[in-house]
DSSP file (Angstrom, degrees, kcal/mol; ACC not computed):
  #  RESIDUE AA STRUCTURE BP1 BP2  ACC     N-H-->O    O-->H-N    N-H-->O    O-->H-N    TCO  KAPPA ALPHA  PHI   PSI    X-CA   Y-CA   Z-CA
    1    1 A M              0   0    0      0, 0.0    75,-0.2     0, 0.0     2,-0.2   0.000 360.0 360.0 360.0 141.1   11.4  -15.8    6.3
    2    2 A A  E     -A   75   0A   0     73,-2.1    73,-2.6   102,-0.0     2,-0.4  -0.627 360.0-123.5-102.6 161.3    8.7  -15.2    3.9
    3    3 A K  E     -A   74   0A   0    100,-0.4   100,-3.2    71,-0.2     2,-0.3  -0.872  26.9-168.9-110.4 144.4    7.9  -12.1    1.8
    4    4 A Y  E     -AB  73 102A   0     69,-2.7    69,-2.6    -2,-0.4     2,-0.6  -0.964  17.7-136.3-131.8 139.9    4.4  -10.4    2.1
    5    5 A A  E     -AB  72 101A   0     96,-2.9    96,-1.3    -2,-0.3     2,-0.8  -0.912  12.6-159.7 -96.0 119.3    2.9   -7.8   -0.1
    6    6 A L  E     -AB  71 100A   0     65,-2.9    65,-1.8    -2,-0.6     2,-0.5  -0.885  11.8-163.6 -96.4 113.4    1.2   -5.1    2.0
    7    7 A I  E     -AB  70  99A   0     92,-3.2    92,-2.7    -2,-0.8     2,-0.4  -0.896  13.2-135.8-109.5 122.3   -1.3   -3.3   -0.5
    8    8 A Y  E     -AB  69  98A   0     61,-2.1    60,-2.7    -2,-0.5    61,-0.8  -0.642  25.1-175.0 -80.0 127.4   -2.6    0.1    0.6
    9    9 A K  E     -AB  67  97A   0     88,-2.5    88,-2.8    -2,-0.4    58,-0.2  -0.987  11.6-145.5-131.6 127.0   -6.3    0.4    0.0
   10   10 A S  E     - B   0  96A   0     56,-3.0    86,-0.3    -2,-0.4     3,-0.1  -0.434  19.2-131.0 -83.3 158.7   -8.5    3.6    0.6
   11   11 A D  S    S+     0   0    0     84,-2.0     2,-0.3     1,-0.2    85,-0.1   0.725  95.8  14.2 -73.9 -28.5  -12.0    3.8    1.8
   12   12 A Q  S    S-     0   0    0     83,-0.4     2,-0.4    54,-0.1    -1,-0.2  -0.991  84.8-106.7-145.6 153.1  -12.8    6.1   -1.1
   13   13 A A        +     0   0    0     -2,-0.3     2,-0.3    -3,-0.1    53,-0.1  -0.633  45.0 152.1 -86.4 135.2  -11.0    7.2   -4.4
   14   14 A F        -     0   0    0     51,-0.5     2,-1.1    -2,-0.4     3,-0.1  -0.969  46.3-112.4-163.1 148.6   -9.5   10.6   -4.7
   15   15 A D    >   -     0   0    0     -2,-0.3     3,-2.5     1,-0.2     4,-0.2  -0.705  19.8-157.2 -87.6 100.6   -6.6   12.1   -6.7
   16   16 A W  G >  S+     0   0    0     -2,-1.1     3,-2.5     1,-0.3    -1,-0.2   0.822  86.9  70.3 -41.6 -44.2   -3.9   13.1   -4.3
   17   17 A S  G 3  S+     0   0    0      1,-0.3    -1,-0.3    -3,-0.1     4,-0.1   0.627  90.9  59.9 -58.0 -15.9   -2.5   15.7   -6.8
   18   18 A T  G <  S+     0   0    0     -3,-2.5    -1,-0.3     2,-0.1    -2,-0.2   0.434  85.7  96.2 -93.3   1.1   -5.5   17.9   -6.2
   19   19 A L  S <  S-     0   0    0     -3,-2.5     2,-0.0    -4,-0.2    -3,-0.0  -0.531  90.2 -88.5 -85.7 158.4   -4.9   18.4   -2.5
   20   20 A P    >>  -     0   0    0      0, 0.0     4,-2.5     0, 0.0     3,-1.2  -0.304  37.9-113.9 -61.7 145.4   -3.1   21.4   -1.2
   21   21 A L  H 3> S+     0   0    0      1,-0.3     4,-2.2     2,-0.2     5,-0.2   0.833 116.0  56.5 -57.9 -32.0    0.7   21.0   -1.0
   22   22 A E  H 3> S+     0   0    0      2,-0.2     4,-2.0     1,-0.2    -1,-0.3   0.872 107.5  48.9 -60.1 -36.3    0.7   21.2    2.8
   23   23 A E  H <> S+     0   0    0     -3,-1.2     4,-2.4     2,-0.2     5,-0.3   0.948 112.6  47.8 -75.8 -45.1   -1.8   18.2    3.0
   24   24 A I  H  X S+     0   0    0     -4,-2.5     4,-3.0     1,-0.2     5,-0.2   0.939 111.3  50.5 -59.4 -39.9    0.4   16.1    0.6
   25   25 A Q  H  X S+     0   0    0     -4,-2.2     4,-2.0    -5,-0.3    -1,-0.2   0.922 112.4  47.4 -63.1 -44.5    3.6   17.0    2.5
   26   26 A K  H  X S+     0   0    0     -4,-2.0     4,-1.4     2,-0.2    -1,-0.2   0.869 114.5  45.4 -66.8 -36.0    1.9   15.9    5.8
   27   27 A I  H  X S+     0   0    0     -4,-2.4     4,-2.7     2,-0.2     3,-0.4   0.967 113.2  50.1 -71.9 -51.0    0.5   12.7    4.3
   28   28 A M  H  X S+     0   0    0     -4,-3.0     4,-2.2    -5,-0.3    -2,-0.2   0.856 109.4  53.8 -49.8 -40.1    4.0   11.9    2.6
   29   29 A T  H  X S+     0   0    0     -4,-2.0     4,-2.0    -5,-0.2    -1,-0.2   0.882 107.9  48.4 -60.4 -42.9    5.6   12.5    6.0
   30   30 A A  H  X S+     0   0    0     -4,-1.4     4,-2.1    -3,-0.4    -2,-0.2   0.894 112.7  47.2 -68.7 -46.2    3.4   10.1    7.7
   31   31 A W  H  X S+     0   0    0     -4,-2.7     4,-2.3     2,-0.2    -2,-0.2   0.837 111.9  51.8 -62.8 -35.7    4.0    7.4    5.1
   32   32 A G  H  X S+     0   0    0     -4,-2.2     4,-2.4    -5,-0.2    -2,-0.2   0.879 109.0  49.6 -71.2 -38.4    7.8    8.0    5.2
   33   33 A A  H  X S+     0   0    0     -4,-2.0     4,-2.4     2,-0.2    -2,-0.2   0.951 112.3  47.7 -65.8 -42.7    7.9    7.6    9.0
   34   34 A W  H  X S+     0   0    0     -4,-2.1     4,-0.7     1,-0.2    -2,-0.2   0.932 113.2  49.0 -70.7 -38.6    5.9    4.3    8.7
   35   35 A S  H >< S+     0   0    0     -4,-2.3     3,-0.9     1,-0.2     4,-0.3   0.903 109.7  50.4 -53.1 -48.6    8.3    3.1    6.0
   36   36 A S  H >< S+     0   0    0     -4,-2.4     3,-1.3     1,-0.2    -2,-0.2   0.828 103.3  61.2 -55.5 -41.5   11.3    4.0    8.0
   37   37 A S  H 3< S+     0   0    0     -4,-2.4    -1,-0.2     1,-0.2    -2,-0.2   0.641  93.1  65.4 -68.8 -15.0    9.9    2.1   11.0
   38   38 A L  T X< S+     0   0    0     -3,-0.9     3,-1.7    -4,-0.7     4,-0.3   0.646  81.7 176.6 -79.2 -11.9    9.9   -1.1    9.0
   39   39 A G  G X   -     0   0    0     -3,-1.3     3,-1.6    -4,-0.3    -1,-0.2  -0.074  62.0  -7.1  51.2-137.8   13.6   -1.0    8.9
   40   40 A A  G 3  S+     0   0    0      1,-0.3    -1,-0.3    -3,-0.1    34,-0.1   0.658 122.5  76.4 -66.9 -14.6   15.3   -3.9    7.2
   41   41 A A  G <  S+     0   0    0     -3,-1.7    33,-2.4    32,-0.1     2,-0.4   0.804  77.9  84.0 -60.0 -30.9   12.0   -5.8    6.9
   42   42 A A  E <   +C   73   0A   0     -3,-1.6    31,-0.2    -4,-0.3     3,-0.1  -0.598  50.3 171.9 -85.0 135.8   11.0   -3.6    4.0
   43   43 A K  E     -     0   0A   0     29,-3.3     2,-0.3     1,-0.5    30,-0.2   0.675  61.8 -23.3-115.8 -27.1   12.4   -4.8    0.7
   44   44 A S  E     +C   72   0A   0     28,-1.2    28,-3.3     2,-0.0    -1,-0.5  -0.963  60.2 162.3-173.6 168.1   10.7   -2.7   -2.0
   45   45 A G  E     -C   71   0A   0     -2,-0.3     2,-0.3    26,-0.3    26,-0.2  -0.909   9.1-172.0 174.4 159.6    7.4   -0.5   -2.4
   46   46 A E  E     -C   70   0A   0     24,-1.7    24,-2.7    -2,-0.3     2,-0.3  -0.960  23.5-120.0-157.2 164.7    5.9    2.1   -4.6
   47   47 A A  E     -C   69   0A   0     -2,-0.3     2,-0.4    22,-0.3    22,-0.3  -0.761  30.7-121.5-106.2 156.2    2.8    4.4   -4.6
   48   48 A F        -     0   0    0     20,-3.0     2,-0.4    -2,-0.3     3,-0.1  -0.834  18.7-124.1 -96.9 142.5    0.3    4.2   -7.6
   49   49 A K        -     0   0    0     -2,-0.4     3,-0.1     1,-0.1    16,-0.1  -0.737  38.7 -99.4 -77.8 127.9   -0.6    7.3   -9.6
   50   50 A F  S    S+     0   0    0     -2,-0.4    -1,-0.1     1,-0.2   -35,-0.1  -0.134  96.9  57.3 -42.0 142.9   -4.3    8.0   -9.7
   51   51 A G        +     0   0    0      1,-0.1    -1,-0.2    12,-0.1    13,-0.0   0.748  66.1 169.2  97.9  36.3   -6.1    6.8  -12.9
   52   52 A G        -     0   0    0     10,-0.1    11,-2.6     1,-0.1     2,-0.4  -0.093  24.6-125.1 -65.8 171.2   -5.6    3.2  -13.2
   53   53 A K  E     -D   62   0B   0      9,-0.3     2,-0.6    11,-0.0     9,-0.2  -0.929   5.0-151.4-113.3 138.4   -7.2    0.7  -15.5
   54   54 A S  E     -D   61   0B   0      7,-2.5     7,-1.5    -2,-0.4     2,-0.5  -0.922  19.0-160.7-111.1 122.5   -9.0   -2.3  -15.0
   55   55 A V  E     +D   60   0B   0     -2,-0.6     5,-0.2     5,-0.2     2,-0.2  -0.811  17.7 158.9-106.3 132.7   -8.8   -4.9  -17.9
   56   56 A T  E >   -D   59   0B   0      3,-2.3     3,-1.8    -2,-0.5    -2,-0.0  -0.714  59.5 -84.7-128.6 177.0  -11.1   -7.8  -18.6
   57   57 A K  T 3  S+     0   0    0      1,-0.3     3,-0.1    -2,-0.2    -2,-0.0   0.661 128.6  56.6 -65.8 -12.2  -11.8   -9.8  -21.7
   58   58 A D  T 3  S-     0   0    0      1,-0.3    -1,-0.3     0, 0.0     2,-0.2   0.368 120.5 -94.6 -96.4   5.1  -14.3   -7.2  -22.6
   59   59 A G  E <   -D   56   0B   0     -3,-1.8    -3,-2.3     2,-0.0     2,-0.4  -0.717  51.4 -45.7 122.0-166.9  -11.8   -4.4  -22.5
   60   60 A A  E     +D   55   0B   0     -5,-0.2     2,-0.2    -2,-0.2    -5,-0.2  -0.895  44.5 174.8-107.1 138.6  -10.5   -1.8  -20.3
   61   61 A V  E     -D   54   0B   0     -7,-1.5    -7,-2.5    -2,-0.4     2,-0.2  -0.750  47.2 -75.5-127.8 171.7  -12.4    0.6  -18.0
   62   62 A D  E     -D   53   0B   0     -2,-0.2    -9,-0.3    -9,-0.2   -10,-0.1  -0.560  54.3-121.5 -70.1 135.9  -11.3    3.2  -15.4
   63   63 A A        -     0   0    0    -11,-2.6   -12,-0.1    -2,-0.2    -1,-0.1  -0.258  20.0-111.1 -65.5 163.3  -10.2    1.4  -12.2
   64   64 A D        -     0   0    0    -11,-0.1    -1,-0.1     1,-0.1   -51,-0.1   0.607  40.0-141.7 -73.8 -10.1  -11.9    2.2   -8.8
   65   65 A N        +     0   0    0      1,-0.1   -51,-0.5   -52,-0.1   -53,-0.1   0.839  64.9 123.9  52.9  38.1   -8.7    3.9   -7.7
   66   66 A L        +     0   0    0    -53,-0.1   -56,-3.0   -57,-0.1     2,-0.5   0.569  49.5  86.7-102.1  -8.2   -8.9    2.6   -4.2
   67   67 A L  E     +A    9   0A   0    -58,-0.2   -58,-0.2     1,-0.1     3,-0.1  -0.783  50.8 176.8 -88.8 127.6   -5.4    0.9   -4.4
   68   68 A G  E     -     0   0A   0    -60,-2.7   -20,-3.0    -2,-0.5     2,-0.3   0.629  51.2 -68.4-110.8 -14.2   -2.7    3.4   -3.4
   69   69 A G  E     -AC   8  47A   0    -61,-0.8   -61,-2.1   -22,-0.3    -1,-0.3  -0.982  45.6-101.3 157.4-165.3    0.4    1.3   -3.6
   70   70 A F  E     -AC   7  46A   0    -24,-2.7   -24,-1.7    -2,-0.3     2,-0.3  -0.961   8.7-158.4-147.7 162.7    2.4   -1.5   -2.0
   71   71 A T  E     -AC   6  45A   0    -65,-1.8   -65,-2.9    -2,-0.3     2,-0.5  -0.952  15.2-147.1-134.8 126.6    5.2   -2.5    0.3
   72   72 A V  E     +AC   5  44A   0    -28,-3.3   -29,-3.3    -2,-0.3   -28,-1.2  -0.842  24.6 179.5 -89.7 130.0    7.0   -5.7    0.2
   73   73 A V  E     -AC   4  42A   0    -69,-2.6   -69,-2.7    -2,-0.5     2,-0.4  -0.959  26.9-131.1-134.1 149.4    8.2   -6.8    3.6
   74   74 A E  E     +A    3   0A   0    -33,-2.4     2,-0.3    -2,-0.4   -71,-0.2  -0.837  38.7 164.8 -98.3 135.2   10.0   -9.9    4.9
   75   75 A A  E     -A    2   0A   0    -73,-2.6   -73,-2.1    -2,-0.4     3,-0.1  -0.986  47.1-127.8-153.4 149.7    8.4  -11.4    7.9
   76   76 A G  S    S-     0   0    0     -2,-0.3     2,-0.3   -75,-0.2     3,-0.1   0.593  90.8  -3.6 -72.8 -14.8    8.5  -14.6   10.0
   77   77 A S  S  > S-     0   0    0    -75,-0.1     4,-1.5     1,-0.1     5,-0.1  -0.964  73.4 -98.9-163.5 168.9    4.6  -15.0    9.8
   78   78 A M  H  > S+     0   0    0     -2,-0.3     4,-1.8     2,-0.2    -1,-0.1   0.862 121.8  57.8 -58.4 -39.6    1.4  -13.6    8.6
   79   79 A E  H  > S+     0   0    0      1,-0.2     4,-2.0     2,-0.2    -1,-0.2   0.902 103.7  52.2 -60.1 -47.5    0.8  -12.3   12.1
   80   80 A E  H  > S+     0   0    0      1,-0.2     4,-1.4     2,-0.2    -1,-0.2   0.883 112.0  46.6 -59.8 -39.7    4.2  -10.3   12.0
   81   81 A A  H  X S+     0   0    0     -4,-1.5     4,-2.3     1,-0.2    -1,-0.2   0.872 106.6  57.7 -68.2 -32.2    3.1   -8.7    8.6
   82   82 A E  H  X S+     0   0    0     -4,-1.8     4,-2.3     1,-0.2    -2,-0.2   0.908 105.1  52.2 -60.4 -48.0   -0.2   -8.0   10.1
   83   83 A K  H  < S+     0   0    0     -4,-2.0     4,-0.4     1,-0.2    -1,-0.2   0.854 109.5  48.0 -63.4 -33.8    1.6   -6.0   12.8
   84   84 A F  H >< S+     0   0    0     -4,-1.4     3,-1.1     1,-0.2     4,-0.3   0.930 111.9  49.2 -70.5 -40.3    3.5   -4.0   10.3
   85   85 A A  H >< S+     0   0    0     -4,-2.3     3,-1.3     1,-0.2     6,-0.3   0.826 101.8  64.0 -64.8 -32.8    0.3   -3.3    8.3
   86   86 A A  T 3< S+     0   0    0     -4,-2.3    -1,-0.2     1,-0.2    -2,-0.2   0.652 100.4  54.1 -67.5 -13.7   -1.6   -2.1   11.5
   87   87 A Q  T <  S+     0   0    0     -3,-1.1    -1,-0.2    -4,-0.4    -2,-0.2   0.506  80.0 120.7 -99.4  -7.3    0.9    0.8   11.9
   88   88 A A  S X> S-     0   0    0     -3,-1.3     4,-2.6    -4,-0.3     3,-0.6  -0.274  72.3-121.9 -65.3 142.0    0.3    2.2    8.4
   89   89 A P  H 3> S+     0   0    0      0, 0.0     4,-2.3     0, 0.0     6,-0.3   0.848 109.4  55.0 -58.2 -36.9   -1.0    5.7    8.3
   90   90 A N  H 34>S+     0   0    0      2,-0.2     5,-2.7     1,-0.2     6,-1.0   0.890 113.0  42.3 -57.5 -42.3   -4.1    4.9    6.3
   91   91 A V  H X45S+     0   0    0     -3,-0.6     3,-1.8    -6,-0.3     5,-0.2   0.962 113.2  50.6 -72.3 -51.3   -5.1    2.3    8.9
   92   92 A L  H 3<5S+     0   0    0     -4,-2.6    -2,-0.2     1,-0.3    -1,-0.2   0.857 115.0  44.3 -47.9 -45.1   -4.2    4.5   11.9
   93   93 A M  T 3<5S-     0   0    0     -4,-2.3    -1,-0.3    -5,-0.3    -2,-0.2   0.510 112.2-121.0 -82.4  -4.7   -6.3    7.5   10.5
   94   94 A G  T < 5S+     0   0    0     -3,-1.8    -3,-0.2    -4,-0.2    -2,-0.1   0.807  77.8 124.2  60.3  31.7   -9.1    5.2    9.6
   95   95 A K  S   <S-     0   0    0     -5,-2.7   -84,-2.0    -6,-0.3   -83,-0.4   0.317  76.0 -33.8-104.1   1.8   -8.9    6.1    6.1
   96   96 A G  E     -B   10   0A   0     -6,-1.0   -86,-0.3   -86,-0.3     2,-0.2  -0.948  61.5 -94.0 173.1-155.4   -8.5    2.6    4.6
   97   97 A S  E     -B    9   0A   0    -88,-2.8   -88,-2.5    -2,-0.3     2,-0.4  -0.843  18.4-124.9-143.6 165.2   -7.1   -0.7    5.0
   98   98 A M  E     -B    8   0A   0     -2,-0.2     2,-0.4   -90,-0.2   -90,-0.2  -0.996  18.5-154.0-121.8 131.1   -4.1   -2.9    4.2
   99   99 A E  E     -B    7   0A   0    -92,-2.7   -92,-3.2    -2,-0.4     2,-0.4  -0.838  11.8-155.1 -99.6 139.9   -4.4   -6.2    2.3
  100  100 A I  E     +B    6   0A   0     -2,-0.4     2,-0.3   -94,-0.2   -94,-0.2  -0.914  16.1 174.3-113.7 135.4   -1.7   -8.7    3.0
  101  101 A Y  E     -B    5   0A   0    -96,-1.3   -96,-2.9    -2,-0.4     2,-0.3  -0.995  29.8-129.0-136.7 132.5   -0.7  -11.5    0.5
  102  102 A E  E     -B    4   0A   0     -2,-0.3     2,-0.5   -98,-0.2   -98,-0.2  -0.673  33.0-117.7 -82.1 146.5    2.2  -13.8    1.1
  103  103 A I        -     0   0    0   -100,-3.2     2,-0.6    -2,-0.3  -100,-0.4  -0.699  21.7-157.5 -89.3 124.2    4.4  -13.9   -1.9
  104  104 A V        -     0   0    0     -2,-0.5     2,-1.0  -102,-0.1  -102,-0.0  -0.897  12.9-141.3-109.3 116.9    4.9  -17.2   -3.7
  105  105 A S    >   -     0   0    0     -2,-0.6     3,-1.3     3,-0.0    -2,-0.0  -0.671  19.3-137.9 -76.4 102.4    8.0  -17.3   -5.9
  106  106 A L  T 3  S+     0   0    0     -2,-1.0    -1,-0.0     1,-0.2     0, 0.0  -0.288  85.4  25.9 -61.5 139.4    7.1  -19.2   -9.0
  107  107 A G  T 3         0   0    0      1,-0.0    -1,-0.2     0, 0.0    -2,-0.0   0.491 360.0 360.0  84.1   2.8    9.7  -21.7  -10.1
  108  108 A E    <         0   0    0     -3,-1.3    -2,-0.1     0, 0.0    -3,-0.0   0.348 360.0 360.0 -90.3 360.0   11.3  -22.2   -6.6
C-alpha cells in the first residue's frame, strides 16, 4: 500500500473565520463526516489557516489561499485515492478540487 496526499483546493480564496458560525459548523460537519468515512485509510491531515505566504528567491508575498488543507491516506492505487478524493465536500459541492500526489519516502 502506498501513501497519497489529498490536498484540498478551493475555486476561490476566502477566509473561513469571517463566515457565520452556523455556516462554519455546517462545513466542518461535512468535512468530519468525509474524514470519518475514510476509516483506517486516513493516516493524518490538517486544515490550513487563511493567510499563507509564497516564498521565492525574490522574497515572500501573500499566498493565493486556494489550498485549504490535506489528508494523507493509504491506498492500493492512485485510482483508489481518487475515489476517496471524489467524495470530499469541496468536490461534491462544486466548490473546488482535490489534488493527489503519491508520497515518496526519501531514504527508503
